[in-house]
C-alpha positions in Angstrom: 7.9 32.4 2.3 9.3 33.4 -1.0 7.8 32.4 -4.4 9.8 29.3 -4.8 8.7 28.0 -1.4 5.1 28.6 -2.3 5.6 26.7 -5.5 7.2 23.8 -3.7 4.4 23.8 -1.1 1.6 23.8 -3.7 3.3 21.2 -5.7 3.6 18.9 -2.7 0.0 19.6 -1.7 -1.3 18.8 -5.2 0.7 15.7 -5.5 -0.3 14.6 -2.0 -4.0 14.9 -2.8 -3.6 13.0 -6.1 -1.4 10.3 -4.5 -3.7 10.0 -1.5 -6.8 9.4 -3.7 -4.9 7.0 -6.0 -3.4 4.8 -3.3 -6.7 4.5 -1.5 -8.5 3.3 -4.6 -5.5 1.2 -5.7 -5.4 -0.5 -2.3 -9.1 -1.2 -2.4 -8.8 -2.7 -5.9 -5.7 -4.8 -4.9 -7.3 -6.1 -1.7 -10.8 -6.7 -3.1 -9.7 -8.7 -6.2 -8.7 -11.9 -4.3 -12.0 -11.8 -2.4 -13.9 -11.7 -5.7 -12.0 -14.8 -6.7 -12.9 -16.5 -3.4 -16.6 -15.5 -3.7 -16.8 -16.8 -7.3 -15.0 -20.1 -6.4 -17.3 -20.8 -3.5 -20.2 -20.0 -5.7 -19.1 -22.3 -8.6 -17.7 -25.3 -6.6 -18.8 -24.8 -3.0 -22.4 -24.0 -3.9 -22.5 -21.4 -1.1 -25.9 -19.7 -1.4 -24.5 -16.3 -0.3 -21.4 -16.3 -2.4 -23.1 -15.3 -5.6 -24.9 -12.4 -4.0 -21.6 -11.2 -2.4 -19.9 -11.4 -5.7 -22.5 -9.3 -7.5 -22.5 -6.8 -4.6 -18.7 -6.2 -4.6 -18.2 -6.5 -8.3 -19.9 -3.2 -9.0 -17.8 -1.5 -6.3 -14.7 -3.0 -7.7 -15.4 -1.8 -11.2 -16.0 1.7 -9.9 -12.7 1.8 -8.0 -10.8 0.6 -11.1 -12.4 3.3 -13.2 -11.7 6.2 -10.8 -8.3 4.8 -9.9 -7.4 4.8 -13.6 -8.2 8.5 -13.9 -6.3 9.5 -10.8 -3.4 7.3 -12.0 -3.1 9.2 -15.3 -3.1 12.5 -13.4 -0.4 11.2 -11.1 1.8 10.1 -14.0 1.5 13.6 -15.6 2.4 15.2 -12.3 5.7 13.4 -12.2 6.7 15.6 -15.2 4.9 18.8 -14.3 5.7 18.9 -10.6 8.9 17.1 -10.4 10.6 17.6 -13.7 14.2 17.5 -12.5 13.5 14.2 -10.7 11.9 12.7 -13.9 14.8 13.9 -16.0 17.5 12.4 -13.7 16.0 9.1 -12.8 13.7 8.5 -15.8 16.0 5.8 -17.1 15.2 3.7 -14.0 11.8 4.7 -12.9 10.4 5.1 -16.4 10.6 1.5 -17.5 9.0 0.3 -14.3 6.0 2.6 -14.8 5.9 1.6 -18.4 5.7 -2.1 -17.5 3.0 -1.3 -15.0 0.8 0.5 -17.6 1.5 -1.8 -20.5 1.2 -5.1 -18.8 -0.7 -4.8 -15.6 -3.0 -1.8 -16.0 -4.2 -2.8 -19.5 -4.8 -6.4 -18.3 -6.7 -5.4 -15.2 -8.8 -2.6 -16.9 -9.7 -4.5 -20.0 -10.7 -7.7 -18.2 -12.6 -5.8 -15.5 -15.2 -4.9 -18.3 -15.4 -8.6 -19.2 -15.8 -9.6 -15.6 -18.5 -6.9 -15.0 -20.6 -7.3 -18.2 -19.8 -11.0 -18.9 -21.7 -12.3 -15.9 -24.4 -14.6 -17.4 -23.1 -14.0 -21.0 -20.0 -16.2 -20.9 -19.4 -19.7 -19.5 -19.0 -19.7 -15.7 -15.6 -21.4 -15.9 -14.3 -18.8 -18.3 -15.7 -16.0 -16.2 -13.9 -17.4 -13.2 -10.6 -17.4 -15.2 -11.2 -13.8 -16.1 -11.7 -12.9 -12.5 -8.4 -14.6 -11.6 -6.6 -12.7 -14.4 -8.0 -9.4 -13.0 -6.6 -10.3 -9.6 -3.3 -11.2 -11.1 -3.2 -7.9 -13.0 -3.8 -6.1 -9.7 -0.9 -7.9 -8.1 1.3 -7.3 -11.1 0.5 -3.6 -11.0 1.5 -3.4 -7.3 4.6 -5.4 -8.1 5.9 -2.8 -10.6 4.9 0.2 -8.7 6.4 -1.0 -5.4 9.6 -1.9 -7.3 9.9 1.7 -8.4 9.1 3.0 -5.0 11.6 0.7 -3.4 14.3 1.8 -5.7 13.5 5.4 -4.8 13.8 4.5 -1.1 16.9 2.3 -1.3 18.6 2.9 -4.6 21.3 0.4 -5.6 23.4 -0.7 -8.6 23.5 2.5 -10.7 25.9 5.0 -12.2 25.5 8.8 -12.5 27.0 10.7 -15.4 28.3 14.3 -15.4 24.8 15.7 -16.0 23.5 14.0 -12.9 21.4 11.4 -14.8 21.1 8.0 -13.2 21.7 4.9 -15.3 21.0 1.3 -14.3 24.0 -1.1 -14.4 21.8 -4.0 -15.4 18.2 -5.0 -16.0 18.1 -6.6 -12.6 18.8 -3.2 -11.1 15.1 -2.4 -11.5 14.2 -5.2 -9.1 17.2 -5.4 -6.8 16.3 -2.7 -4.2 17.0 -4.3 -0.8 13.7 -3.0 0.6 11.5 -4.3 -2.3 10.6 -7.9 -1.0 9.6 -6.6 2.4 7.8 -3.6 1.0 5.8 -5.6 -1.5 4.8 -8.3 0.9 3.9 -5.8 3.6 1.8 -3.6 1.3 0.1 -6.6 -0.3 -1.0 -8.1 2.9 -1.9 -4.7 4.3 -4.4 -4.1 1.5 -5.9 -7.6 2.0 -6.3 -7.0 5.7 -7.8 -3.6 5.3 -10.3 -4.8 2.7 -11.1 -7.8 4.9 -12.0 -5.5 7.8 -14.1 -3.4 5.4 -15.9 -6.5 4.3 -16.5 -7.5 7.9 -17.8 -4.1 8.8 -20.3 -4.0 5.9 -21.3 -7.6 6.5 -21.8 -7.0 10.3 -24.1 -4.1 9.5 -26.1 -6.2 7.1 -26.3 -9.1 9.6 -27.5 -6.7 12.2 -30.3 -5.4 10.0 -31.0 -8.5 8.0 -30.2 -11.5 10.2 -31.4 -14.0 7.6 -29.3 -12.8 4.7 -26.9 -15.6 3.6 -24.5 -13.2 1.7 -23.8 -11.1 4.8 -23.1 -14.2 6.9 -20.8 -15.6 4.3 -18.9 -12.3 3.9 -18.5 -11.9 7.6 -17.2 -15.5 8.1 -14.8 -15.2 5.2 -13.4 -11.8 6.3 -13.0 -12.7 10.0 -11.4 -16.1 9.2 -8.9 -14.5 6.9 -8.0 -11.8 9.5 -7.4 -14.4 12.1 -4.4 -15.7 10.1 -3.4 -12.6 8.2 -3.1 -10.1 11.1 -0.4 -12.0 13.0 1.5 -12.5 9.8 1.3 -8.8 9.0 2.8 -8.0 12.5 5.7 -10.2 11.7 6.2 -8.7 8.2 5.9 -5.2 9.6 8.7 -6.0 12.1 10.9 -7.4 9.4 10.2 -4.5 7.2 11.1 -2.2 10.1 14.4 -4.1 10.6 15.2 -3.6 6.9 14.5 0.1 7.3 16.7 0.3 10.3 19.5 -1.2 8.3 19.2 0.8 5.1 17.4 3.9 6.1 18.2 4.6 9.8 17.5 8.4 9.5 14.0 7.6 8.1 13.2 5.3 10.9 14.4 7.9 13.4 12.1 10.5 11.8 9.2 8.0 11.9 9.6 7.3 15.6 10.4 10.9 16.6 14.1 10.5 17.3 14.9 14.2 16.7 18.3 14.1 18.5 21.0 11.4 18.4 21.6 9.7 21.7 24.7 10.3 23.7 27.5 7.7 23.3 26.7 4.5 25.1 23.0 5.3 25.5 20.1 3.8 23.7 17.9 5.6 21.2 14.7 7.2 22.6 12.2 6.9 19.7 8.8 8.5 20.2 5.8 6.4 19.3 3.0 8.8 20.3 3.2 12.6 21.0 0.5 14.9 22.1 1.5 18.4 23.4 -0.5 19.6 26.4 0.2 23.3 27.2 4.0 23.5 27.9 4.3 19.8 28.6 4.2 16.8 26.3 3.1 13.4 27.2 5.2 11.0 25.2 5.0 7.3 24.9 8.4 6.1 23.9 10.1 3.0 23.0 13.5 2.5 24.6 16.2 0.8 22.5 19.4 0.2 24.4 22.1 -2.5 24.6 20.6 -3.8 27.9 16.8 -3.3 27.1 15.9 -4.9 23.8 12.4 -3.3 23.5 10.3 -1.7 26.3 7.7 1.0 26.3 7.4 3.7 28.9 5.8 7.1 29.3 7.8 10.2 30.1 6.6 13.7 30.7 8.9 16.5 29.5 8.4 20.0 30.7 9.7 21.3 27.4 8.8 19.7 24.1 12.2 20.5 22.6 13.8 18.1 25.1 11.9 15.2 23.5 
């Protein structure tokens, strides 16, 4: 590789590490905040004996993820300019306001009130503390709203003009929120963080129940997490399918790349989209999903003697 290829590879690698850390922490923050609201509500009005202990346990972890996520988020913002300067220059008029709203409205709200939520326990009235916890959760949702609005416009840009210098300009203020993939992306991501955190809560609670069978907080966390997943997981499957249909409509090449459709099908034939690929010597065992006019959706396994024929 030449020098420019190395620079591109290193830039992508650095940004991937930063983004990977940030999205992990952001997802944990976004998914954990509503459970903190639930724990505190059950403590104040339901008088659940384990709710207060569960709140205290996860509150410290939540504050830690907010702090580290804030640091990784600042680094990520700088890398937009240092690693992808032409991109920032050309679409800054559209992406910039969305990131600005996220920092000014959502991030400051969430970060400032997290301190009140953490250190105000026992120092402010219980009802006021619950209101602060709700505002922190709202700030987390609002942060995801603006970030996913920016990401959705990057994925499915719409309603813009481009001048002679190649700079993108929004046609209206609603352009910032009018990306066709935004509603499905936001709903799918929001529910995904909640489901992921619910399973994390269930795992931690199950371990504690196994080692401390009489602990009320562990039983309460386990019951809350499993009950939520019972309803949320089927809903997430539906949202995922609808989001996939939206991707098929607006980003067919992306969906083909996701499912391993390396070659276009012959005229009149369905699209063979690989779901799982594991090469074994000169053969590849491929689980595929067949999409054709006669077969709506079916899964089959095909063995190809040459991986290039997949």
